[in-house]
C-alpha positions in Angstrom: 12.0 -9.0 -27.8 8.8 -8.9 -29.9 5.6 -8.8 -27.9 2.1 -9.9 -28.8 -0.7 -7.5 -29.6 -2.0 -7.8 -26.1 1.4 -7.1 -24.6 2.0 -4.1 -26.8 -1.3 -2.6 -25.8 -0.6 -2.8 -22.1 -0.5 0.8 -20.7 -0.8 0.7 -16.9 -0.2 4.4 -16.4 -2.5 5.4 -19.3 -5.3 3.5 -21.0 -5.4 0.9 -18.3 -5.0 3.1 -15.2 -8.7 4.0 -14.4 -10.1 0.5 -15.1 -7.6 -2.2 -15.9 -9.9 -5.1 -15.2 -11.2 -5.9 -18.6 -7.6 -6.0 -19.9 -6.5 -8.3 -17.1 -9.5 -10.6 -17.7 -8.5 -11.0 -21.3 -4.8 -11.6 -20.3 -5.8 -14.3 -17.8 -7.8 -16.0 -20.6 -5.4 -15.7 -23.5 -1.9 -14.7 -22.3 -1.5 -15.0 -18.5 2.2 -14.2 -18.7 3.5 -11.7 -21.2 6.4 -9.4 -21.8 5.7 -5.7 -21.6 8.3 -3.6 -23.5 6.8 -0.5 -22.0 7.7 -1.7 -18.5 10.7 -3.9 -19.5 9.1 -6.7 -17.4 7.2 -9.9 -17.6 3.6 -9.4 -16.4 1.9 -12.2 -14.4 -1.9 -12.1 -14.0 -3.2 -15.4 -12.6 -3.6 -16.3 -8.9 -1.6 -19.6 -8.8 1.3 -18.1 -10.8 1.5 -15.0 -8.6 1.3 -17.2 -5.5 4.1 -19.5 -6.6 6.4 -16.5 -7.3 5.7 -14.9 -3.9 6.4 -18.2 -2.2 9.8 -18.6 -3.9 11.9 -15.7 -2.7 15.2 -17.4 -3.6 14.3 -17.5 -7.3 12.3 -14.2 -7.3 14.1 -11.5 -5.3 12.4 -8.5 -3.7 15.4 -6.2 -4.1 13.7 -4.3 -6.9 10.1 -4.6 -5.8 9.4 -0.9 -5.9 11.6 0.0 -8.9 10.3 2.9 -11.1 8.1 2.0 -14.0 9.7 4.8 -16.1 12.8 6.9 -16.1 12.9 9.7 -13.5 13.8 13.3 -14.5 17.3 14.8 -13.9 15.8 17.4 -11.6 14.4 14.6 -9.4 17.9 13.1 -9.0 19.2 16.6 -8.1 16.6 16.8 -5.4 17.5 13.3 -4.1 21.2 14.4 -3.8 20.1 16.6 -0.8 18.8 13.6 1.1 20.0 10.1 2.1 21.0 7.5 -0.4 18.6 4.6 -0.9 19.2 1.5 1.3 17.3 -1.8 1.3 14.4 -2.0 3.8 12.2 -4.9 4.8 10.2 -4.5 1.6 13.2 -4.5 -0.8 15.5 -7.1 0.8 15.8 -10.9 0.9 16.9 -13.6 3.3 18.6 -12.7 6.5 18.7 -9.0 5.6 14.9 -9.0 5.2 14.4 -10.8 8.6 16.7 -8.4 10.4 15.0 -5.3 8.9 11.4 -6.7 9.5 11.9 -7.9 13.1 11.8 -4.6 14.9 8.2 -4.0 13.7 6.6 -7.3 14.6 6.0 -6.9 18.3 4.0 -3.7 18.1 2.1 -4.8 15.0 1.2 -8.3 16.2 -2.5 -9.3 16.3 -2.4 -9.2 20.2 -0.8 -5.7 20.2 -3.2 -4.4 17.6 -6.3 -5.7 19.6 -5.1 -3.6 22.5 -5.1 -0.6 20.3 -8.6 -1.0 19.0 -10.3 1.1 21.7 -8.1 4.1 20.9 -8.6 3.6 17.2 -12.4 3.6 17.7 -12.2 6.7 19.9 -10.2 8.4 17.2 -12.7 7.3 14.5 -15.7 8.5 16.5 -14.1 11.9 17.1 -13.4 12.3 13.4 -17.0 11.5 12.4 -18.3 13.8 15.1 -16.4 16.7 13.5 -18.4 16.5 10.3 -21.5 14.5 11.0 -23.7 17.6 11.1 -22.6 18.9 7.8 -24.7 16.6 5.5 -21.6 15.9 3.3 -17.8 16.0 3.4 -14.7 14.7 1.7 -14.3 11.5 3.7 -10.7 10.9 2.4 -9.5 14.3 3.7 -11.5 14.1 6.9 -11.7 10.4 7.8 -10.1 7.7 5.7 -6.7 9.5 5.7 -6.5 11.1 9.2 -7.4 7.9 11.0 -4.4 5.9 9.8 -2.1 8.9 9.6 -2.6 9.7 13.2 -2.5 6.1 14.3 0.8 5.6 12.5 2.2 8.9 14.0 1.3 7.7 17.5 3.0 4.3 17.0 6.2 5.9 15.6 6.2 8.7 18.2 5.9 11.5 15.7 4.9 14.8 17.3 1.7 16.4 16.0 3.6 19.4 14.6 5.6 17.0 12.4 2.7 14.9 11.1 2.0 17.1 8.0 5.6 16.8 6.8 5.6 13.0 7.4 2.3 12.6 5.5 3.3 14.7 2.5 6.8 13.3 2.3 5.7 9.6 2.5 2.9 10.2 -0.1 5.5 11.8 -2.4 7.8 8.7 -2.0 5.0 6.5 -3.2 4.4 8.7 -6.3 8.0 8.7 -7.4 8.4 6.4 -10.3 4.9 4.9 -10.1 2.9 7.8 -11.3 3.2 9.8 -14.5 4.1 13.2 -13.1 5.4 16.3 -14.9 9.1 17.2 -14.4 8.2 20.0 -12.0 5.7 17.9 -10.0 8.2 15.0 -9.7 11.0 17.3 -8.5 8.6 18.8 -6.0 7.7 15.4 -4.7 11.3 14.5 -4.4 12.0 17.6 -2.3 9.0 16.7 0.0 10.4 13.2 0.4 13.9 14.6 1.2 12.3 16.9 3.8 10.7 13.8 5.4 14.0 12.0 5.4 15.7 14.9 7.3 12.8 15.1 9.7 13.1 11.4 10.5 16.9 11.6 10.8 16.4 14.0 13.6 14.0 11.5 15.3 16.6 8.7 14.8 19.4 10.6 16.4 17.3 11.7 19.3 15.9 8.2 20.0 19.4 6.7 19.7 20.5 9.1 22.5 17.3 8.9 24.5 14.9 6.1 23.6 11.1 6.5 24.2 8.2 4.0 24.1 7.6 4.1 20.3 8.5 2.3 17.1 11.3 4.6 16.1 13.1 3.7 19.3 12.4 0.0 18.7 13.9 0.2 15.2 16.9 2.2 16.3 17.6 -0.1 19.2 17.4 -3.2 17.0 19.4 -2.0 14.0 21.9 0.2 15.8 22.4 -1.1 19.3 25.9 0.3 19.8 25.8 3.4 22.0 28.5 5.1 19.9 27.3 7.9 17.6 25.5 6.7 14.4 27.5 6.5 11.2 26.1 8.0 8.1 25.4 4.6 6.7 23.5 3.6 9.8 21.4 6.8 9.7 20.7 6.1 6.0 19.5 2.6 6.7 17.3 3.7 9.7 15.8 6.6 7.8 15.1 4.5 4.8 13.3 1.7 6.6 11.4 4.0 8.9 10.3 6.3 6.1 9.1 3.5 3.8 7.2 1.8 6.7 5.5 5.0 7.8 4.3 5.5 4.2 3.2 2.0 3.6 1.4 2.0 7.0 -0.9 5.0 6.4 -1.2 5.1 2.6 -2.3 1.5 2.0 -4.7 1.7 5.0 -6.2 4.9 3.7 -6.8 3.2 0.4 -8.1 0.0 2.0 -10.8 2.1 3.9 -11.4 4.4 0.9 -11.8 1.5 -1.5 -14.2 -0.4 0.8 -16.3 2.7 1.3 -16.4 3.5 -2.4 -17.4 0.0 -3.3 -20.2 -0.1 -0.7 -21.5 3.2 -1.9 -21.4 1.9 -5.5 -23.5 -1.0 -4.2 -26.1 0.7 -2.0 -27.9 -2.5 -1.3 -24.7 -3.9 0.3 -24.2 -0.7 2.3 -27.8 -1.0 3.6 -27.1 -4.7 4.4 -24.0 -3.8 6.4 -25.9 -1.2 8.4 -28.5 -3.8 9.3 -25.9 -6.6 9.9 -22.7 -5.0 11.3 -21.3 -8.5 11.9 -20.6 -8.6 8.1 -18.1 -5.7 8.4 -15.1 -8.1 8.6 -16.3 -9.8 5.4 -16.8 -6.5 3.7 -13.2 -5.5 4.5 -11.8 -8.8 3.1 -13.9 -8.5 0.0 -12.8 -5.0 -0.6 -9.2 -6.0 -0.2 -9.7 -8.8 -2.7 -11.8 -6.8 -5.2 -9.7 -3.6 -5.1 -6.3 -4.3 -3.7 -4.6 -1.2 -2.2 -1.3 -2.3 -3.7 -2.3 -3.5 -7.2 1.1 -4.5 -8.5 4.6 -5.3 -7.2 7.9 -6.3 -8.9 10.1 -9.2 -8.4 13.4 -10.0 -10.1 14.4 -13.5 -11.3 17.7 -14.5 -9.8 18.0 -17.5 -12.2 16.1 -18.8 -15.3 12.6 -19.8 -14.3 9.4 -21.1 -15.9 6.1 -19.5 -15.1 2.9 -20.9 -16.7 5.1 -22.5 -19.4 6.8 -19.2 -20.2 10.6 -19.0 -19.8 11.7 -16.0 -17.6 15.5 -15.3 -18.1 17.8 -14.6 -15.2 17.9 -10.9 -14.3 14.4 -10.2 -15.7 11.9 -8.2 -13.8 8.4 -9.7 -13.2 5.4 -7.6 -12.4 3.0 -9.4 -10.1 -0.5 -8.1 -10.7 -2.4 -8.6 -7.5 -5.4 -6.7 -9.0 -5.7 -9.4 -11.6 -4.9 -12.4 -9.5 -7.5 -11.3 -6.9 -10.2 -11.6 -9.6 -9.1 -14.9 -11.1 -12.2 -16.8 -12.1 -10.4 -20.1 -11.4 -9.9 -19.1 -7.8 -13.1 -17.1 -6.9 -16.6 -18.0 -8.0 -18.2 -15.0 -9.7 -14.9 -13.2 -9.2 -16.0 -10.0 -11.0 -18.8 -9.3 -8.5 -18.3 -7.4 -5.3 -20.1 -9.2 -2.5 -19.8 -8.2 1.1 -21.3 -11.5 2.2 -18.7 -13.6 0.4 -17.0 -15.9 2.8 -13.4 -14.6 3.3 -10.7 -16.6 1.6 -7.0 -15.9 0.9 -6.2 -13.0 -1.4 -3.3 -10.7 -2.2 -4.6 -7.6 -0.5 -1.5 -7.7 1.7 0.8 -9.9 -0.4 1.8 -13.4 0.6 4.7 -15.4 1.7 7.6 -14.0 3.8 6.8 -10.5 2.6 3.2 -10.5 3.7 2.6 -6.9 4.9 3.9 -6.6 8.5 1.1 -4.1 9.3 -1.8 -6.2 7.9 -3.4 -6.8 11.3 -3.4 -3.0 12.1 -4.7 -2.1 8.7 -7.6 -4.6 9.0 -8.4 -3.4 12.5 -8.6 0.3 11.3 -10.7 -0.6 8.3 -13.2 -2.6 10.4 -13.5 0.1 13.0 -13.8 2.8 10.3 -16.7 1.0 8.6 -18.4 0.1 11.9 -18.4 3.7 13.1 -19.8 4.9 9.8 -22.6 2.4 9.8 -23.6 3.4 13.3 -23.3 7.2 12.9 -24.1 7.8 9.2 -26.2 5.0 7.9 -27.8 7.2 5.2 -24.6 7.7 3.3 -25.1 7.9 -0.4 -22.7 8.0 -3.3 -21.6 11.4 -4.7 -23.0 12.3 -8.2 -19.6 13.1 -9.7 -16.9 10.6 -10.9 -14.5 9.4 -8.2 -10.9 9.9 -9.1 -8.3 7.3 -8.1 -4.6 7.7 -7.3 -2.8 7.9 -10.7 -0.3 5.2 -9.7 0.6 1.6 -10.6 1.7 0.8 -7.0 -1.1 2.2 -4.9 -4.8 2.4 -5.6 -7.6 4.3 -3.8 -9.8 7.3 -4.1 -8.2 10.8 -4.0 -11.5 12.2 -2.7 -14.8 10.8 -1.7 -17.7 13.2 -1.1 -20.9 11.3 -0.2 -24.0 13.0 1.2 -26.2 11.9 4.1 
């Protein structure tokens, strides 16, 4: 298939990684759906087209939503062989399978359940800020925006403090594999960290199957493997797969939601000062950050039959890359879309997807982001942006600062 000049220039892990937005703006204007030979996928950039695809899961399957954007190295597959084989989870399944795999998470992640958690989230956030408030500066990713959701997620799933580091590194490695341009050695190391995480969670699965506790691992095991007989290998693989991916999605995207919001507010000091004066705007600021810099900028779908998107014919079996980062800045949807404005009235965006696959943990992520910003406005209102450039995750699937070192 011969692509256009715009399509051939698309380089999401290279030239368009740090700042893809000028490219996406041009795509929305001139070629909103195009075929990328580099990704072997059709790229969809406008809000209405992305929305229509997300709301039609029968035609556009989620089975390959996290497929690699490039070929993995042989050493990576050798490392994978030491772990559990991939199984569909609630992110990468459709229909009844999706409903079955998603259901165990919904009770503890409902808006009502999350509201009951907010006092403990705030206490955790205040304790973290207290640990560095007197230093005049700190890496807030390492000391705040990451530990808050990591520890909250660990508590929900019942992960012991001694195991949190393995769960964190292993889940972060999972979200790098195939979505970041790693060296062969780094990719194999990431695969080994992920496999260590798999084996860690397999131990939790077996223990909770034999002796349930009041945590999400026990909920998932009870729902997906209710038979008291010993787990089969396939059951273990399914349980490990869904739990590992949900833990990773739970803390990584929340870390990036908070980190992106904070980075954007520091890039716009007038808005940070406004937020400190008017804390009632914090929920608006969270929603605007989710719109302006989605923590999950892209996701794949696969056409189950021939389809037409914006007048473009998509063949059956073709992959489609939904660019939330572009759709969220569609000028036809949002007035002055390229401007970050914490006072903007919240409206629907793709910060947590849409349709039946809307992020199951969206309420918890929003709550943690609101609390995180509220505590900072109260305790560190003099925050100012660091002088050095802020590096972002080198990934097509997740986006947020790797480090953020403001002064106060």
